[in-house]
C-alpha positions in Angstrom: -60.9 -34.4 84.8 -63.6 -32.2 83.7 -66.7 -33.9 85.5 -67.8 -30.7 87.6 -67.2 -28.2 84.8 -69.7 -30.4 82.3 -72.0 -30.7 85.4 -71.6 -26.6 85.8 -71.9 -25.9 81.9 -75.1 -28.1 82.0 -76.8 -26.6 84.7 -75.5 -22.6 83.2 -77.4 -23.6 80.1 -80.7 -24.7 81.7 -80.6 -21.6 83.2 -80.4 -19.5 80.0 -82.9 -21.7 78.5 -85.2 -21.5 81.5 -84.8 -17.8 81.7 -85.5 -17.4 77.7 -88.2 -19.0 77.6 -89.5 -17.2 80.6 -89.2 -14.3 79.3 -91.7 -15.3 76.2 -94.2 -15.1 78.4 -93.1 -12.1 80.4 -93.5 -10.3 77.1 -97.1 -11.7 76.6 -97.9 -10.4 79.8 -96.2 -6.8 79.9 -96.4 -5.6 76.4 -99.1 -6.7 74.1 -97.2 -9.5 72.6 -94.7 -12.6 73.8 -91.9 -11.1 71.0 -90.8 -15.0 71.2 -89.1 -14.1 67.9 -87.2 -10.9 69.4 -86.3 -13.2 72.8 -84.6 -15.9 70.4 -82.6 -13.6 68.3 -81.6 -11.8 71.6 -80.5 -15.1 73.2 -78.8 -16.0 69.4 -76.9 -12.4 69.3 -75.7 -13.3 73.0 -74.2 -16.9 72.1 -72.8 -15.5 69.4 -71.5 -12.3 70.7 -69.5 -14.5 73.3 -67.5 -16.8 70.4 -66.4 -12.9 68.8 -65.2 -11.9 72.4 -63.2 -15.0 72.6 -62.0 -14.4 69.2 -61.1 -10.7 70.2 -59.4 -12.0 73.5 -58.2 -15.5 73.3 -56.4 -14.4 76.5 -60.1 -15.7 78.4 -58.9 -18.9 76.7 -56.0 -19.7 79.0 -57.7 -19.0 82.3 -58.9 -21.7 84.6 -62.1 -22.9 82.9 -62.9 -23.6 87.0 -62.2 -20.2 87.9 -64.2 -18.7 84.2 -67.1 -20.9 85.0 -67.7 -20.0 88.6 -67.0 -16.1 87.8 -69.4 -16.6 84.4 -72.4 -18.4 86.8 -72.1 -15.1 89.3 -72.3 -13.1 86.4 -75.2 -14.4 85.3 -76.7 -13.6 88.0 -76.2 -10.6 88.4 -76.8 -9.7 85.1 -80.2 -11.4 85.3 -81.0 -9.4 88.4 -80.1 -6.1 86.5 -82.5 -6.8 83.4 -85.6 -7.6 85.4 -85.0 -4.6 87.1 -84.0 -2.7 83.6 -87.3 -4.2 81.9 -89.7 -3.5 85.3 -88.8 0.3 85.5 -87.7 1.5 82.1 -90.6 3.3 81.3 -90.5 1.3 77.6 -94.1 0.9 76.1 -94.5 -1.6 72.6 -98.0 -0.2 72.2 -96.2 3.8 71.7 -93.2 2.8 69.6 -94.8 3.9 66.2 -95.6 7.8 67.4 -92.8 8.2 70.3 -89.4 8.1 69.4 -88.0 7.7 72.9 -89.2 3.8 72.6 -86.6 3.5 70.4 -83.5 4.2 72.6 -85.3 2.7 75.3 -85.9 -0.4 73.4 -82.4 -0.2 72.8 -81.6 -0.2 75.9 -84.1 -3.2 76.7 -82.6 -5.4 74.1 -78.6 -4.9 75.3 -79.8 -5.6 79.2 -81.3 -8.7 77.8 -78.6 -9.7 75.7 -76.3 -9.5 78.9 -77.3 -12.5 80.4 -77.3 -14.9 77.4 -73.6 -13.0 76.3 -72.1 -14.6 79.8 -73.3 -17.8 79.2 -72.5 -18.0 75.9 -68.8 -16.8 77.1 -69.0 -20.1 79.1 -70.1 -22.8 77.0 -67.5 -21.2 74.5 -64.9 -21.8 76.4 -65.4 -25.0 77.6 -66.1 -26.0 73.9 -62.2 -24.3 73.4 -60.4 -25.6 76.3 -61.8 -29.1 76.6 -59.7 -30.4 73.3 -60.8 -33.7 73.1 -63.9 -33.5 75.0 -65.4 -30.7 73.4 -68.1 -33.0 72.2 -69.1 -34.1 75.6 -69.6 -30.1 76.6 -71.3 -29.6 73.7 -73.7 -32.1 74.6 -73.9 -30.9 78.4 -74.7 -27.6 77.2 -77.8 -29.2 74.7 -78.5 -31.5 77.9 -78.8 -28.6 80.1 -80.5 -26.2 77.9 -83.4 -29.3 77.4 -83.7 -29.6 80.6 -84.3 -25.8 81.5 -86.8 -26.3 78.9 -88.6 -28.8 80.5 -88.5 -27.1 83.8 -90.2 -24.2 82.2 -94.2 -25.0 82.6 -92.9 -26.5 86.1 -92.0 -23.3 87.3 -94.5 -21.1 86.0 -96.8 -23.7 87.1 -95.5 -22.8 90.6 -93.9 -19.5 91.3 -95.2 -17.8 87.7 -92.8 -15.6 85.7 -91.4 -14.1 89.2 -90.8 -17.5 90.0 -89.7 -19.0 86.9 -86.5 -15.9 86.8 -85.5 -16.9 90.1 -85.5 -20.7 89.9 -82.7 -19.3 86.6 -81.1 -17.4 89.3 -81.2 -20.0 91.8 -79.2 -22.3 88.7 -76.7 -19.8 87.9 -75.8 -19.5 91.4 -75.9 -23.5 91.6 -73.6 -23.3 88.4 -70.7 -21.3 90.3 -70.9 -23.0 93.6 -70.1 -26.6 91.4 -66.4 -25.1 90.6 -66.1 -22.2 92.9 -63.6 -24.2 95.4 -62.3 -27.0 92.3 -59.9 -24.4 91.7 -56.9 -25.0 93.9 -55.4 -21.6 93.3 -58.6 -19.4 95.5 -57.4 -17.7 97.9 -58.0 -16.9 101.2 -59.7 -13.4 100.2 -61.6 -14.8 97.9 -63.5 -17.7 100.5 -65.9 -14.7 101.5 -67.4 -14.7 98.5 -67.9 -18.4 98.4 -70.0 -17.9 101.4 -72.2 -15.0 100.3 -72.8 -16.9 96.9 -74.3 -20.0 99.4 -75.9 -17.2 101.3 -77.7 -15.9 98.5 -78.4 -19.2 97.1 -80.4 -20.3 100.1 -82.3 -17.0 100.0 -83.2 -16.9 96.5 -84.6 -20.8 97.0 -86.9 -19.6 100.3 -87.9 -16.8 98.3 -89.3 -19.1 95.2 -91.1 -21.3 97.4 -92.5 -18.0 98.7 -94.2 -17.4 95.9 -95.5 -21.1 95.1 -97.6 -20.7 98.3 -98.8 -17.1 97.5 -99.7 -18.8 93.7 -101.2 -21.4 94.9 -103.8 -19.4 97.6 -104.8 -17.3 94.4 -103.1 -14.0 95.7 -99.9 -14.5 93.4 -98.2 -11.0 92.7 -97.8 -9.7 88.8 -93.6 -8.9 90.1 -93.2 -7.2 86.7 -94.7 -3.5 85.1 -97.1 -4.3 82.4 -98.0 -1.2 79.3 -100.3 0.8 80.6 -102.6 0.1 77.3 -103.3 -3.7 78.2 -106.3 -4.4 79.4 -105.4 -5.2 83.5 -103.9 -1.7 83.5 -106.9 0.2 82.2 -109.0 -1.6 84.8 -106.8 -0.4 87.9 -107.2 2.8 86.5 -110.5 2.9 88.0 -111.0 4.2 91.1 -113.0 1.6 93.2 -111.3 -1.4 91.2 -110.3 -4.3 92.7 -108.7 -7.4 91.8 -110.3 -10.1 93.9 -108.4 -13.6 92.5 -104.7 -13.9 90.8 -103.0 -16.6 89.7 -100.0 -18.5 87.5 -100.3 -21.2 85.4 -97.6 -22.8 82.8 -99.7 -21.2 79.8 -100.9 -17.6 81.8 -101.9 -15.2 84.0 -105.1 -14.8 85.2 -106.6 -11.8 87.3 -110.5 -11.3 88.2 -111.4 -7.4 88.2 -114.5 -6.0 89.9 -115.7 -2.4 90.0 -113.5 -1.7 86.6 -116.6 -0.4 84.5 -116.8 -3.6 82.3 -119.8 -3.9 80.0 -119.5 -6.0 77.3 -122.1 -7.7 75.5 -121.1 -7.7 71.8 -123.5 -6.9 69.1 -126.5 -5.9 71.6 -129.5 -4.0 69.8 -129.9 -0.7 70.8 -133.5 -1.6 70.8 -132.5 -3.5 73.9 -135.0 -1.5 76.9 -133.2 -2.2 79.7 -130.2 -2.3 81.7 -126.9 -3.9 81.2 -126.4 -6.7 84.0 -123.3 -6.8 86.1 -120.4 -8.2 85.4 -116.8 -8.3 86.3 -113.8 -8.2 84.3 -111.4 -11.4 83.9 -107.9 -10.5 82.1 -105.7 -13.1 80.6 -102.4 -12.5 80.6 -103.4 -9.0 81.5 -104.8 -8.5 78.0 -108.1 -6.6 77.3 -110.8 -7.4 79.9 -113.3 -10.5 79.0 -116.6 -10.0 80.7 -118.0 -12.1 83.5 -121.4 -12.0 83.4 -123.8 -12.3 87.5 -126.6 -12.9 86.3 -128.8 -16.5 86.2 -129.9 -17.4 82.6 -133.1 -17.3 83.5 -132.8 -14.1 84.4 -130.5 -12.9 81.6 -133.5 -10.5 79.6 -130.6 -9.2 77.4 -129.7 -12.4 75.5 -132.5 -12.2 73.7 -131.5 -8.8 72.2 -127.8 -10.3 70.9 -127.2 -11.1 67.2 -127.1 -14.7 68.0 -130.1 -15.2 69.6 -132.0 -15.9 66.2 -130.6 -19.4 66.6 -131.6 -20.3 69.4 -135.4 -19.3 68.1 -134.8 -21.8 65.1 -133.7 -24.8 67.1 -135.4 -24.6 70.6 -134.0 -27.3 72.9 -130.9 -27.8 71.0 -127.9 -29.3 72.0 -125.4 -26.7 71.4 -121.8 -26.7 71.7 -119.6 -23.6 72.5 -115.9 -23.3 71.7 -113.4 -20.8 73.2 -116.1 -19.7 75.9 -114.1 -17.0 77.3 -115.4 -15.7 80.4 -118.7 -18.0 79.7 -121.1 -15.4 78.1 -121.4 -17.6 75.0 -123.1 -20.4 77.2 -125.3 -17.8 79.5 -126.7 -17.0 76.1 -127.6 -21.0 74.7 -128.8 -21.6 78.5 -130.8 -17.9 78.3 -131.9 -19.2 74.9 -133.5 -22.8 76.6 -131.0 -25.1 75.3 -131.0 -28.6 76.5 -127.6 -29.5 77.0 -124.4 -27.5 76.9 -121.3 -28.7 75.9 -118.3 -25.9 76.4 -114.7 -26.1 75.4 -112.1 -24.1 77.3 -108.1 -24.3 76.6 -107.2 -22.6 80.0 -108.4 -24.5 83.3 -107.5 -21.2 85.5 -111.0 -20.0 83.2 -113.3 -21.7 85.2 -111.8 -22.4 88.4 -111.3 -18.6 88.5 -115.1 -17.9 88.3 -115.9 -20.8 90.8 -113.6 -19.5 93.7 -115.4 -16.4 93.3 -118.8 -16.5 92.1 -120.1 -20.4 92.9 -123.1 -19.3 93.5 -123.6 -17.2 90.0 -121.4 -19.5 87.6 -122.6 -20.3 83.6 -119.9 -23.3 84.1 -121.2 -24.6 86.8 -125.2 -25.5 85.8 -126.8 -28.5 85.7 -127.0 -28.5 82.3 -123.5 -27.4 81.0 -120.7 -29.9 80.7 -116.7 -28.3 80.6 -114.4 -29.7 78.9 -110.6 -28.4 79.5 -109.0 -29.1 76.2 -107.5 -27.2 73.6 -110.6 -27.0 70.4 -109.3 -28.1 67.8 -108.2 -31.9 69.7 -111.7 -31.8 71.1 -113.3 -31.6 67.5 -110.8 -34.5 66.5 -111.3 -36.4 69.2 -114.9 -36.3 70.1 -117.5 -37.7 67.3 -121.0 -36.6 69.0 -123.1 -34.2 67.0 -125.1 -31.2 68.1 -127.9 -28.8 66.8 -125.9 -26.1 67.4 -122.2 -24.7 67.2 -121.4 -21.3 68.7 -118.3 -19.9 68.5 -118.9 -16.7 70.8 -116.9 -13.1 70.5 -114.2 -13.3 73.3 -111.7 -11.4 71.3 -111.0 -7.5 72.0 -111.5 -5.0 69.4 -108.5 -5.3 66.5 -108.4 -2.7 64.3 -106.4 -3.8 60.9 -104.2 -1.1 61.9 -102.6 -2.4 64.7 -100.5 -5.1 63.7 -99.5 -6.7 67.4 -101.6 -9.6 66.6 -100.6 -10.2 63.3 -98.0 -13.0 64.2 -99.9 -15.0 66.7 -101.0 -17.8 65.6 -105.2 -19.3 66.1 -105.7 -23.3 65.0 -109.0 -22.6 65.8 -109.5 -19.8 62.6 -108.4 -22.1 59.8 -110.3 -23.8 57.0 -109.4 -27.4 58.7 -110.7 -26.1 61.9 -114.0 -25.1 60.2 -114.3 -28.8 57.9 -114.2 -30.2 61.0 -116.5 -27.9 62.9 -119.2 -28.3 60.3 -118.8 -32.2 60.7 -120.0 -32.1 64.1 -123.2 -30.6 62.9 -126.6 -32.7 63.0 -128.7 -32.7 59.8 -129.9 -29.5 59.7 -127.6 -28.1 62.5 -126.4 -24.7 62.5 -123.1 -23.5 63.2 -123.2 -19.8 64.4 -120.3 -17.2 64.7 -120.0 -13.2 65.5 -116.9 -11.4 64.1 -116.1 -7.7 64.9 -116.8 -5.4 61.6 -114.4 -3.1 59.9 -113.7 -0.7 57.5 -112.7 -1.6 54.8 -114.1 -5.4 55.7 -111.5 -7.4 57.0 -111.7 -9.5 60.3 -115.1 -10.9 59.7 -115.0 -11.3 55.7 -111.7 -13.4 56.5 -113.6 -15.4 59.0 -116.3 -15.6 56.1 -113.7 -16.5 53.6 -112.6 -19.4 56.0 -116.2 -20.7 56.6 -117.0 -21.2 52.5 -113.5 -22.6 51.7 -114.6 -25.7 53.9 -118.2 -25.6 52.6 -116.8 -26.5 49.3 -114.5 -28.9 50.4 -116.9 -30.7 52.3 -119.2 -30.5 49.3 -122.2 -30.8 51.0 -124.0 -27.0 49.2 -123.6 -24.1 47.6 -122.2 -21.6 50.4 -124.3 -19.1 48.9 -127.6 -21.6 50.1 -126.1 -22.2 53.2 -125.5 -18.7 54.6 -127.3 -15.8 56.4 -125.3 -13.1 57.7 -126.0 -9.7 59.6 -124.8 -7.0 61.1 -125.0 -4.7 63.6 -123.1 -1.5 64.6 -119.9 -3.1 65.5 -120.1 -7.0 64.5 -121.1 -9.2 61.7 -122.8 -12.7 62.4 -122.7 -15.6 60.1 -125.7 -18.8 60.2 -124.8 -21.9 58.2 -126.5 -24.9 57.9 -126.5 -27.6 55.7 -129.7 -28.4 54.5 -130.2 -24.7 53.7 -133.3 -22.4 54.8 -136.5 -22.9 54.0 -139.0 -19.6 53.4 -139.9 -19.7 56.7 -137.1 -19.3 58.4 -135.5 -16.7 56.3 -139.1 -14.5 57.1 -137.9 -15.0 60.7 -134.7 -13.7 60.0 -135.6 -11.1 58.4 -138.3 -9.9 61.3 -135.8 -10.3 63.8 -133.0 -8.2 61.7 -135.7 -5.4 61.6 -137.4 -5.9 65.5 -133.6 -5.6 66.5 -132.7 -3.2 63.9 -129.7 -5.3 62.6 -129.1 -4.7 59.0 -128.9 -8.0 56.0 -125.6 -8.3 54.3 -126.4 -11.8 52.9 -129.4 -14.2 52.1 -129.9 -16.8 49.5 -132.9 -14.2 48.3 -131.4 -11.2 49.3 -132.0 -8.5 46.9 -129.5 -5.0 47.4 -132.2 -2.6 48.6 -132.0 -4.8 51.9 -129.5 -4.1 53.4 -127.5 -0.9 54.4 -131.0 0.8 55.8 -130.7 0.9 59.8 -126.8 1.2 60.7 -126.1 2.9 57.5 -122.1 3.4 56.0 -121.7 5.3 53.1 -121.8 1.7 50.4 -123.4 -1.8 51.5 -119.2 -3.0 51.1 -120.3 -5.7 53.5 -123.0 -7.1 51.3 -120.9 -6.4 47.5 -117.5 -8.4 49.3 -119.7 -11.1 50.6 -121.7 -11.1 47.0 -118.0 -11.3 45.1 -116.6 -13.7 47.4 -119.7 -16.3 46.8 -120.5 -15.9 43.1 -117.1 -15.4 41.6 -115.4 -17.3 39.6 -112.0 -16.8 40.3 -112.5 -15.6 44.1 -108.8 -16.4 44.5 -107.7 -13.5 41.7 -110.2 -11.2 44.2 -108.5 -11.7 47.2 -105.4 -10.9 45.1 -106.9 -7.8 44.3 -107.7 -6.6 47.9 -107.0 -3.8 49.9 -105.8 -6.7 52.8 -104.9 -10.1 53.0 -108.4 -12.3 53.5 -107.5 -15.1 52.0 -108.6 -18.2 53.8 -106.0 -19.1 56.8 -105.1 -22.9 57.3 -103.0 -25.0 59.6 -100.4 -24.5 57.1 -100.6 -20.9 57.6 -102.8 -19.9 60.5 -102.5 -16.3 61.5 -106.1 -15.4 60.9 -105.0 -11.5 62.2 -102.3 -11.1 59.7 -103.8 -8.7 57.0 -100.4 -7.3 55.6 -99.8 -7.0 51.9 -96.6 -5.6 50.4 -98.9 -3.2 48.6 -99.6 -1.4 51.7 -96.0 -0.5 52.2 -96.0 3.5 51.3 -99.3 4.0 53.3 -97.8 2.5 56.3 -94.6 4.3 56.1 -96.3 7.7 55.7 -98.4 6.8 59.1 -95.3 6.2 61.3 -95.2 8.5 63.6 -98.7 10.5 62.9 -100.9 7.7 64.4 -101.3 6.2 67.2 -101.5 2.2 66.5 -98.5 0.3 66.8 -96.1 -0.6 63.9 -98.3 2.4 61.5 -100.2 -0.9 59.8 -98.2 -4.6 60.6 -96.8 -6.1 63.0 -94.8 -7.6 60.0 -92.7 -4.1 60.1 -91.3 -5.2 63.2 -89.9 -8.5 61.8 -88.6 -6.6 58.6 -87.1 -3.7 60.7 -85.3 -6.6 63.4 -84.4 -8.8 60.4 -82.4 -5.6 59.1 -80.8 -4.6 62.1 -79.5 -8.2 62.9 -78.4 -8.6 59.2 -76.1 -5.2 60.6 -75.4 -6.5 63.8 -74.2 -10.1 63.2 -72.5 -9.5 60.0 -70.6 -6.3 61.4 -69.9 -8.5 64.5 -68.7 -11.5 62.1 -66.5 -9.3 60.2 -64.5 -7.3 62.9 -63.2 -10.7 64.3 -62.1 -11.8 60.7 -60.3 -8.7 60.2 -58.9 -9.1 64.0 -57.7 -12.7 63.1 -56.2 -11.7 59.7 -54.6 -9.0 60.6 -52.3 -11.5 63.1 -52.1 -13.8 60.2 -53.6 -17.0 62.5 -55.8 -17.8 59.5 -55.8 -18.9 55.6 -58.9 -17.2 53.2 -59.8 -21.0 52.5 -60.4 -21.6 55.8 -62.3 -18.8 57.1 -64.2 -19.4 53.9 -64.9 -22.8 55.4 -66.1 -21.6 59.1 -68.2 -19.1 58.0 -70.0 -20.9 55.0 -70.1 -24.0 56.9 -71.5 -23.1 60.2 -73.6 -20.7 58.7 -75.7 -23.4 56.9 -75.8 -25.4 59.9 -77.4 -22.2 62.1 -80.2 -21.5 59.5 -81.2 -25.2 58.8 -81.5 -26.0 62.7 -83.8 -23.0 63.0 -85.5 -23.8 60.1 -86.2 -26.9 61.2 -87.2 -26.3 64.7 -89.1 -22.9 64.4 -91.8 -24.6 61.7 -91.9 -28.1 64.3 -92.4 -26.0 67.6 -95.3 -24.0 65.4 -96.8 -27.2 64.3 -96.8 -28.7 67.6 -98.9 -26.0 68.7 -101.6 -27.6 66.9 -100.8 -31.0 68.2 -100.4 -30.5 71.7 -103.2 -27.1 72.5 -100.8 -24.3 73.6 -97.1 -22.6 72.4 -95.3 -23.5 75.9 -96.5 -27.1 75.7 -95.1 -27.1 72.2 -92.7 -24.9 72.7 -91.2 -27.2 76.0 -91.9 -30.5 73.9 -90.2 -29.6 70.9 -87.4 -27.8 71.9 -86.6 -29.9 75.4 -86.4 -33.3 72.9 -84.4 -31.7 70.2 -82.1 -30.4 72.3 -81.7 -33.6 74.8 -81.5 -35.9 71.3 -79.5 -33.5 69.8 -76.9 -33.2 72.9 -76.7 -37.6 73.1 -76.0 -37.1 68.8 -73.3 -34.4 69.8 -71.7 -37.1 72.4 -70.3 -39.5 70.0 -69.5 -37.3 67.4 -65.8 -38.3 67.8 -66.5 -42.1 68.2 -64.9 -44.2 65.2 -67.6 -46.4 64.1 -70.1 -43.1 63.3 -70.2 -43.5 59.5 -70.2 -39.8 59.4 -71.9 -40.0 55.5 -74.5 -41.9 56.7 -75.5 -39.3 58.8 -75.6 -36.5 56.5 -77.7 -38.6 54.5 -80.0 -40.3 57.3 -80.3 -36.4 58.6 -81.4 -35.1 54.6 -84.2 -38.1 54.0 -85.6 -36.9 57.6 -85.6 -33.8 57.2 -86.9 -33.7 53.3 -89.8 -36.1 54.7 -90.6 -33.5 57.7 -93.0 -31.1 55.1 -94.9 -33.9 53.3 -95.7 -35.5 56.7 -96.1 -33.7 59.6 -99.2 -32.0 58.4 -100.5 -35.4 57.0 -100.7 -36.6 60.5 -102.5 -34.2 62.0 -105.6 -35.8 62.1 -104.4 -39.1 63.2 -102.2 -38.0 65.9 -105.1 -35.1 67.3 -107.8 -38.2 68.1 -104.9 -39.9 69.9 -105.1 -39.7 74.1 -102.1 -36.6 75.3 -99.7 -39.2 76.3 -99.8 -40.9 73.2 -99.0 -37.6 71.7 -96.3 -36.8 73.6 -94.5 -40.8 72.8 -95.1 -39.7 69.3 -93.5 -36.5 69.8 -90.9 -38.4 71.7 -90.2 -40.8 69.7 -90.4 -39.1 65.8 -88.3 -35.9 67.3 -85.9 -37.8 69.3 -84.0 -39.5 65.8 -84.2 -36.0 63.9 -82.4 -34.6 66.9 -79.7 -37.2 67.1 -78.5 -36.6 63.5 -79.1 -32.5 64.3 -77.1 -32.8 66.4 -74.3 -34.2 65.0 -72.5 -31.7 62.3 -72.2 -29.2 64.4 -69.5 -31.1 66.8 -67.9 -32.7 63.5 -67.0 -29.5 62.1 -65.2 -28.6 65.7 -63.9 -31.5 64.9 -62.2 -31.1 62.1 -61.4 -27.3 63.8 -59.5 -28.7 66.5 -57.1 -30.3 63.5 -56.8 -27.4 61.0 -57.3 -24.3 63.0 -57.9 -24.3 66.4 -58.3 -20.7 66.6 -61.0 -20.9 65.1 -63.6 -22.7 67.6 -64.9 -19.4 68.9 -64.9 -18.0 65.6 -67.5 -21.0 64.5 -69.2 -20.3 67.3 -70.0 -17.0 66.8 -70.5 -17.3 63.2 -73.7 -20.1 63.9 -75.0 -17.7 66.6 -74.7 -14.5 64.6 -76.5 -16.5 61.2 -79.1 -18.3 63.6 -80.1 -14.8 64.6 -81.2 -13.9 61.2 -82.4 -17.2 60.6 -85.0 -17.0 63.4 -86.6 -13.8 62.2 -86.1 -15.3 58.7 -88.0 -17.9 59.6 -91.3 -16.4 60.9 -91.1 -14.2 57.8 -91.4 -17.4 55.4 -93.8 -18.8 57.4 -96.1 -16.0 57.5 -95.9 -15.3 54.1 -96.2 -18.7 52.6 -96.5 -21.2 55.6 -94.3 -24.4 57.5 -93.9 -25.9 54.7 -91.7 -23.7 52.5 -89.5 -23.4 55.7 -88.8 -26.5 56.4 -88.0 -27.3 52.3 -85.3 -24.8 53.2 -84.2 -26.1 55.7 -83.3 -29.8 54.6 -81.5 -27.5 51.7 -79.3 -25.7 54.2 -78.7 -28.8 55.4 -77.8 -30.4 52.0 -75.2 -27.8 51.3 -73.8 -28.4 54.4 -73.8 -31.8 53.6 -72.0 -31.1 50.6 -69.2 -29.0 52.2 -68.4 -31.3 54.9 -67.7 -34.4 52.5 -66.2 -32.7 49.1 -64.7 -29.6 51.3 -63.5 -31.0 54.0 -62.5 -34.2 52.7 -63.1 -36.4 55.5 
């Protein structure tokens, strides 16, 4: 009876999730942050708004489902096209929102434009649920299964044709959903036949354009296809009169560009004692962000390497076996080779980087040297899987300078800069080996101090040596360099460090035998705050108290809270608010306030649009107060619980699979697909409802205590085994998570049939709030707390279902 409609709903859902996932990549490239929480919130807001519209206009539910789905599929396509035009041609820029008040209005237009496709898609699914009767659970299953398929399609679409191609593919799926049911309704008249032909022609034309974009991408000249912020590195590079892009390529996780003649000069920490000219460099931009330098010189000719802050380690350990992590444009590899390393192993998480350099400069390529072994893998996965030991482990500075006052990056996770990561790095050193890294210098000390705090924690956990005896730290004008040695430092080595600092005009910050008067000589600041801060960390009896009293959050991040650039404390609030509109840095001090503002906005919109249909329905005397209360509480709890479980699992799987795109794809796809399978069995008579909730509660309460305990074991497995584990571990959870919603819908079918759209609205709107709240909570307290809160929400929902609904 409803087979074509089921397929149409599934395909429309696939188009919707493909669009949603792609938008996170679009914002990562076009703006300074992927704004994933914003995309999730506006998608859920759109779904909730569709339920509200169905509640207010019940006549929509009387329209033929075939005709409604056909028009909604076409409306989805048109709205995606309009939204894409608006976000590319409306000059919204997240970087200037703190001081340009016009950006607030433009952001509102962005939000509305991007919400409309999700409202239209939600209308299709909500109408199907309302009209399907005993088939409602099957339509819910089709929605979830289709959504899972859309998520699975995203990495392939991005790899083939990038963000523009993935947007086009969502349009193609929307047109297909329309065509499936277009001619099924017997009431179509002849005047509407030309519309069907037009949809078919547009479908074929869009498919051809997708194929064309794929061909362009594989020929390394893929167009960007979107407007990027004028403050992004790639946009700045293009302002140079003679700049030219010589390589462009998308893959599943990034966009990469190589730009020549763009004024690229990056040798972080280079001593001003260097007498020569810097070597020729070109810019490498990932996701249109700040350019990294690709240095076009052979290692033997790279004399500037001796004036970089890390060069002392290659003097102390000649002919070393070196491991370079997160090498970026390859400067760290070039330094190791110029320093006389015997062999260099370099780990890169993005295959496009060495591929692009090899394509553009096959003869001058640090990655292609005979004694360099390049491994394409997440650094954490490599450290866990391999057992090779090294003389030197080098973590070069590849990030652009990020002022603490800027909060754009504070929501970005970094699994390499955590206590667990540094502990694993230390375990991969040979006896007497050295771990060295450089970070940016800031006042008050923040980024580099936090990295040192991580290292100190890792040293103490390993029980190797007292941190104060194992560390050597010095700084230049803009950078701080840290060296760790498990066997400590001899007097001869410390003398060599002192001579190196004197010759290169670096300021000593910490040596095991340092005196305060040895610090702050060459690159003077009002007080030797770096020495004083590090001394406090290394000698404090209660380091946690020091962290608590510090003006920024510099406590060491862990895998449970891997947000290295999140320095925000609530004590900063008055200063942040006072600076709004007066400084150029975005968000006035911390990206955390973006979440606060979004939370307040979502609460106002959500409750406002939930209360209105309730009042409307009460006016028509459709619901009793008790019925409304049950709808609100039960479906609100489900919205909170599902998001509080799903979002932390996505974050954890980033560590497990090595990249957010892969983690989002696997977790969301598995949960959606198996939630769909679970919902398909929701109406079966043999299903033990109470047992479902008991099993769900057991599994969700186990999650916080099991996911991180298994991380070491899981990271040591090959990719295919990690994927299998992902499916087999998440599938039972997904099946159980897919049952409470259709069980609640089944109850509404018998008690309050007209309340189904309201349930859809409540679940969607509360999910909007839950997605933002989840981000705020795990930023502050970690993933485990969010998982526990999700389990508690399911507990409350189970009690309501079993005791109040009385099944």
